C-alpha positions in Angstrom: 19.9 73.2 74.4 16.9 75.2 73.3 16.3 76.5 76.9 19.9 77.7 77.1 19.4 79.6 73.8 16.2 81.3 75.0 17.9 82.3 78.3 20.9 83.7 76.5 18.6 85.5 74.0 16.7 87.1 77.0 20.0 88.0 78.6 21.3 89.6 75.4 18.1 91.6 74.9 18.1 92.7 78.6 21.7 93.8 78.2 21.0 95.7 75.1 18.0 97.5 76.7 20.1 98.4 79.7 22.9 99.7 77.4 20.4 101.9 75.5 18.9 103.2 78.7 22.4 104.0 80.1 23.5 105.8 77.0 20.2 107.8 77.0 20.7 108.8 80.6 24.4 109.7 80.0 23.4 112.0 77.1 20.7 113.6 79.2 23.1 114.3 82.0 25.7 115.7 79.7 23.2 118.1 78.2 22.2 119.2 81.7 25.9 119.8 82.6 26.4 121.8 79.4 23.3 123.9 80.2 24.5 124.5 83.8 27.9 125.5 82.6 26.4 128.0 80.1 24.1 129.4 82.8 27.2 129.7 85.1 29.0 131.7 82.5 26.1 134.0 82.0 25.8 134.6 85.8 29.6 135.2 86.0 29.4 137.8 83.3 26.4 139.5 84.9 28.3 139.5 88.2 31.3 141.1 86.6 29.1 143.7 84.9 27.4 144.5 88.2 30.8 144.8 90.0 32.0 147.3 87.4 28.7 149.3 87.7 29.0 149.2 91.5 32.5 150.7 91.4 31.4 153.4 89.0 28.4 154.3 91.2 30.5 154.5 94.4 33.2 156.9 93.2 33.9 159.5 95.9 33.1 162.4 93.5 29.7 161.0 92.6 28.8 160.3 96.2 29.8 163.8 97.2 27.8 165.2 94.3 24.7 163.2 95.2 25.1 164.2 98.9 25.2 167.9 98.0 22.4 167.8 95.4 19.9 165.3 96.7 20.5 165.4 100.5 21.5 169.0 100.7 24.6 168.0 102.7 27.6 170.2 103.0 31.3 169.6 103.9 32.3 169.8 107.5 34.2 172.9 108.5 35.4 174.3 111.9 32.8 177.0 111.6 29.8 174.6 111.6 31.4 171.8 113.8 30.0 171.4 117.3 32.2 169.7 119.8 30.7 167.7 122.6 32.4 167.9 126.0 32.2 165.0 128.4 30.1 165.5 131.6 31.1 164.2 134.9 33.7 161.6 136.0 31.8 158.6 134.4 32.7 159.6 130.8 36.4 160.5 131.4 39.0 157.9 130.4 40.5 157.8 133.9 37.1 156.8 135.4 36.8 153.9 133.0 39.9 152.2 134.5 
């Protein structure tokens, strides 16, 4: 009878230790999940902010202003447009068929 009590006591202690270890691991994993969700929220907010900034930077008016000021570009007009004429039969649409 004493052996049975010792075996049962060891089983109860092992079970209790396993339960404590499992609860600890569960809490650690929950904290990791919470941390990851928080980080995901921060990244999502940063992404939204960057998308808004990207749209603001790419407005046609701003692009045109930068092209004129920084790149010294000008709008195309018939006076400055050069048209390229195809040479020979190889570049004509009928020759491609």
